[in-house]
C-alpha positions in Angstrom: 17.9 -26.0 11.6 20.4 -28.9 11.9 21.5 -29.9 15.3 25.2 -29.6 16.2 27.2 -32.9 16.2 27.5 -34.7 19.5 30.7 -34.3 21.5 32.6 -36.6 23.8 35.3 -35.2 26.2 37.9 -37.7 27.5 40.0 -36.7 30.5 42.6 -39.4 31.1 46.1 -40.6 30.8 48.5 -41.0 27.9 51.3 -43.5 28.7 53.9 -45.8 27.2 53.4 -49.5 27.8 56.6 -51.6 28.3 55.4 -55.2 27.8 57.2 -58.3 28.8 55.8 -61.7 27.9 56.6 -64.7 30.1 55.4 -68.3 30.5 54.6 -67.7 34.1 55.2 -65.0 36.8 58.5 -65.3 38.6 58.5 -66.2 42.3 60.1 -63.8 44.8 63.8 -63.5 44.1 63.6 -65.6 40.9 64.9 -64.4 37.5 63.1 -65.7 34.4 64.0 -65.3 30.7 61.1 -63.7 28.9 59.8 -64.8 25.5 59.5 -61.2 24.2 59.7 -57.5 25.1 58.0 -54.7 23.2 56.9 -51.0 23.6 53.4 -50.0 22.9 51.1 -46.9 23.1 48.8 -46.9 26.1 47.0 -44.9 28.8 43.4 -45.4 29.6 42.3 -42.1 28.3 44.3 -42.5 25.1 43.1 -46.1 24.6 39.4 -45.2 25.0 39.9 -42.3 22.5 41.4 -44.6 20.0 38.6 -47.1 20.6 36.0 -44.4 19.9 37.9 -43.5 16.7 38.3 -47.0 15.3 34.9 -48.3 16.4 33.2 -45.6 14.4 35.2 -46.1 11.2 36.1 -48.9 8.9 39.8 -49.9 8.8 41.4 -47.5 6.3 43.7 -50.3 5.2 40.9 -52.9 5.0 38.9 -54.0 1.9 35.8 -52.0 2.9 37.6 -48.7 3.1 37.5 -46.1 0.3 40.9 -45.5 -1.2 40.1 -41.8 -1.2 39.3 -41.4 2.4 41.6 -41.3 5.5 40.8 -42.6 9.0 39.3 -39.1 9.8 37.3 -38.7 6.7 33.7 -37.5 7.1 30.8 -37.5 4.7 27.2 -37.0 5.8 25.4 -38.4 8.8 26.2 -38.6 12.5 29.5 -36.9 13.4 30.9 -37.3 16.9 33.8 -35.1 18.1 35.9 -36.8 20.8 38.1 -34.4 22.7 40.8 -35.6 25.0 42.4 -33.7 27.9 45.7 -35.1 28.8 49.5 -34.5 28.8 52.8 -36.1 27.7 56.3 -35.2 28.7 59.0 -33.7 26.5 61.0 -37.0 26.6 61.5 -39.6 23.9 58.1 -41.1 24.5 55.9 -38.0 24.2 56.2 -37.4 20.4 55.7 -41.2 19.8 52.5 -41.2 21.7 51.1 -38.2 19.8 52.0 -39.8 16.5 50.3 -43.1 17.5 47.1 -41.2 18.3 47.2 -39.5 15.0 47.5 -42.8 13.1 44.1 -43.8 14.5 42.6 -40.5 13.3 42.8 -38.8 16.7 43.4 -35.0 16.5 46.3 -34.2 18.9 46.5 -30.5 18.3 45.9 -29.6 21.9 47.5 -32.4 23.8 49.7 -30.7 26.4 53.5 -31.3 26.2 55.0 -30.4 29.5 58.7 -29.3 29.5 60.9 -31.1 32.0 58.4 -33.9 32.7 58.3 -37.6 31.9 55.5 -39.3 30.0 53.6 -41.8 32.1 54.8 -45.4 31.9 53.2 -48.8 32.5 55.4 -51.9 33.1 53.3 -54.8 32.0 53.9 -58.6 32.5 51.8 -60.8 30.3 51.5 -64.6 30.9 51.7 -66.2 27.5 49.4 -69.1 28.1 46.5 -67.2 29.6 47.0 -63.7 28.3 46.5 -62.4 31.9 48.5 -59.4 32.9 50.1 -57.6 35.9 50.5 -53.8 35.5 52.7 -51.3 37.4 51.9 -47.7 36.7 54.1 -44.7 37.0 52.0 -41.6 36.3 54.7 -39.2 35.3 53.2 -36.0 33.8 49.7 -37.4 34.3 49.8 -36.1 37.9 50.9 -32.6 36.9 47.3 -31.4 36.2 45.9 -30.1 39.5 42.3 -29.3 40.5 43.0 -25.6 40.4 43.4 -25.9 36.6 39.6 -26.5 36.3 37.7 -24.1 38.4 34.9 -23.5 35.9 32.9 -25.1 33.1 34.8 -22.9 30.6 38.2 -24.1 31.9 37.1 -27.8 31.6 35.0 -27.8 28.5 36.3 -24.8 26.6 32.9 -23.2 26.4 31.4 -26.1 24.4 29.1 -28.5 26.3 30.0 -32.1 25.6 27.3 -34.8 25.4 29.5 -37.2 27.5 32.6 -36.9 29.7 34.7 -40.0 30.0 37.3 -40.2 32.8 39.4 -42.7 34.6 41.7 -42.4 37.6 45.2 -42.3 36.0 45.2 -38.6 36.8 45.1 -37.3 40.4 41.9 -38.3 42.1 41.2 -34.8 43.4 41.6 -33.4 39.9 39.2 -36.0 38.5 36.7 -35.3 41.2 36.9 -31.6 40.5 36.4 -32.2 36.8 33.3 -34.4 37.5 31.8 -31.8 39.8 32.3 -29.1 37.2 30.8 -31.2 34.4 27.9 -32.4 36.6 26.9 -28.8 37.5 27.0 -28.1 33.7 24.5 -30.9 33.0 27.0 -33.2 31.3 26.5 -37.0 31.3 29.5 -38.7 32.9 31.1 -42.1 32.3 33.6 -43.0 35.0 35.9 -46.0 34.8 37.6 -45.8 38.3 40.9 -47.5 37.3 43.3 -47.7 38.9 40.8 -48.2 41.7 40.6 -45.7 44.5 37.9 -45.0 47.0 35.8 -42.1 45.9 34.0 -39.4 48.0 30.4 -40.6 48.5 28.8 -37.5 46.8 30.7 -38.3 43.5 28.5 -41.2 42.8 25.4 -39.0 42.4 27.2 -37.3 39.5 27.9 -40.5 37.5 25.6 -41.4 34.6 27.6 -44.6 33.7 30.0 -46.5 36.1 32.0 -49.2 34.4 34.2 -51.3 36.6 35.9 -54.7 36.5 35.5 -57.4 39.1 38.3 -56.2 41.3 37.2 -52.5 41.1 33.6 -53.4 41.9 34.4 -55.4 45.0 37.0 -52.9 46.2 34.6 -50.0 45.9 31.7 -51.9 47.5 33.8 -53.2 50.4 33.5 -56.9 49.4 36.0 -59.7 48.7 36.2 -61.2 45.3 35.8 -64.7 46.8 32.3 -63.7 47.9 31.2 -63.2 44.3 30.0 -66.6 43.1 26.6 -66.0 41.4 24.9 -63.5 39.1 22.8 -62.3 42.1 26.0 -61.4 43.9 26.8 -58.9 41.1 23.2 -57.7 41.1 23.7 -56.8 44.8 26.9 -54.9 44.0 25.3 -52.9 41.2 22.2 -52.2 43.3 24.5 -50.7 45.9 26.0 -48.3 43.4 22.5 -47.4 42.1 21.4 -46.6 45.6 24.3 -44.1 45.8 23.0 -42.3 42.8 24.7 -43.9 39.8 22.2 -44.2 36.8 23.9 -47.1 34.9 26.3 -49.7 36.2 28.3 -52.2 34.3 30.7 -54.8 35.8 33.0 -56.4 33.3 33.6 -60.1 34.1 36.3 -61.1 31.7 35.6 -64.5 30.2 32.2 -64.5 31.9 31.0 -61.4 30.0 29.5 -58.4 31.8 26.7 -57.7 34.2 24.6 -54.5 33.8 21.9 -52.7 35.7 20.3 -49.3 35.7 18.0 -47.0 37.7 15.0 -47.7 35.5 15.0 -51.4 36.3 16.9 -53.0 33.4 19.5 -55.6 34.4 21.1 -58.8 33.2 24.3 -60.5 32.0 25.7 -60.5 28.5 27.8 -63.6 27.7 31.4 -63.1 26.5 32.2 -63.9 22.9 33.1 -67.5 22.3 36.2 -69.1 20.6 38.5 -66.2 21.3 42.3 -66.7 21.2 43.4 -64.7 24.2 46.8 -63.0 23.6 46.8 -60.0 25.8 44.0 -58.6 28.0 45.6 -55.2 28.7 43.4 -53.1 26.5 40.1 -55.0 26.9 38.6 -52.6 29.5 39.5 -49.5 27.7 38.1 -50.9 24.4 34.9 -51.7 26.3 34.6 -48.1 27.6 35.2 -46.6 24.1 32.7 -48.9 22.4 30.0 -48.4 25.1 30.5 -44.6 24.9 30.1 -44.5 21.2 26.9 -46.6 21.4 25.5 -44.3 24.2 26.2 -41.1 22.2 24.7 -42.6 19.1 21.5 -43.7 20.9 21.3 -40.4 22.8 21.3 -38.6 19.4 18.4 -40.8 18.3 16.5 -40.1 21.6 16.6 -43.5 23.2 18.7 -45.7 25.5 19.2 -49.5 25.5 22.0 -50.4 27.9 22.0 -54.1 26.9 22.7 -53.1 23.3 25.6 -51.0 24.4 27.0 -53.7 26.6 26.7 -56.3 23.8 28.6 -54.1 21.3 31.3 -53.4 23.9 31.7 -57.1 24.7 32.2 -57.8 21.0 34.7 -55.1 20.6 36.8 -56.0 23.6 36.9 -59.7 22.5 38.6 -58.5 19.3 41.0 -56.4 21.3 42.4 -59.3 23.4 43.4 -61.3 20.3 46.4 -59.0 19.8 49.4 -57.9 21.9 49.4 -54.3 23.1 46.6 -52.2 24.5 46.1 -49.8 21.5 47.4 -52.1 18.8 44.7 -54.6 19.4 41.7 -52.2 19.4 39.5 -53.1 16.4 37.9 -51.0 13.7 34.1 -51.1 13.2 34.3 -53.6 10.3 36.4 -55.9 12.5 33.6 -56.1 15.1 30.4 -56.8 13.0 29.1 -55.9 9.5 26.2 -53.9 10.9 28.6 -51.6 12.8 30.8 -51.2 9.7 28.0 -50.3 7.5 26.8 -47.7 10.0 30.4 -46.3 10.2 30.6 -46.0 6.4 27.3 -44.1 6.2 27.7 -42.1 9.4 31.3 -41.8 10.2 32.5 -40.4 13.5 35.3 -37.8 13.6 37.5 -38.3 16.7 39.5 -35.5 18.0 41.9 -35.7 20.9 42.2 -32.4 22.6 44.1 -31.4 25.8 45.2 -28.1 27.3 47.7 -25.9 25.7 51.4 -26.8 25.7 53.0 -25.4 28.9 56.2 -25.8 30.9 55.9 -27.3 34.4 
């Protein structure tokens, strides 16, 4: 009897990114003329869903794609269903964000549209020389979903047990903690990317299978200053702290320095970042990393093994491709844009990505 296809449930934000590119950040009270302004799809939940979709398919517009298959086409082999719980407002941005997800092969049939509410917005300033960004986040409808909406496994997962739950902190923290607790009690593996960074209740760490943080999030959650982190052993001390709190796998993304990883079975080390990358915009790098790592984990889980270094290497490659383009979602690569091995696997064993939220409802 064939086993059912693996499932990923994403509980995160869907937002609109308003991106301004400047040569440098303005000083207090100073007005600068920007070099460009653009609007892009974003949201950490939406971005990681798009990353999972694209990184398990070849580009439908690329030379490797079959002219008879769409982004969501499925033949034989490994099928992963990615479900997203989230919401948009009934403003001008909501329909656009749904359409953007659909263009990457994400099923939006159950993304909640909340009447009388605004879609979340990120105002992003990008420095043109370095590609570094500063982000100001207004959650909008993302904070409408309350903990009381998810009292049971059925209410969170719809009666179907996912193989992995991915979440961030663009939703209310207490809602995310409720979702993690419900999933953990149901025996679901959990990947948490605690961004924007907030201190978590100590018992939450015991529920986390995979914790992915950047340098700022890692130091903030561990009570350190970024200036203290000067060597690889410093990051090893940070990851060891999270492991002692009950996390099973920890990854700290280090930007141009790659990523440091460690887990509870004694594997640890640093993966170098990709070389010769033209950095345009780093906004979507972390979300691309999360989506790539998640796909690699679920693939390996289906095969009955787990190599964290392999997952981190694939995620570093994918995020390097993402930062070569402007816009968080626009820059997320397809499988054949990361490496040939990944693209061949995607052609033979495509992954169907479905973005699912709660039913449309007025606030």
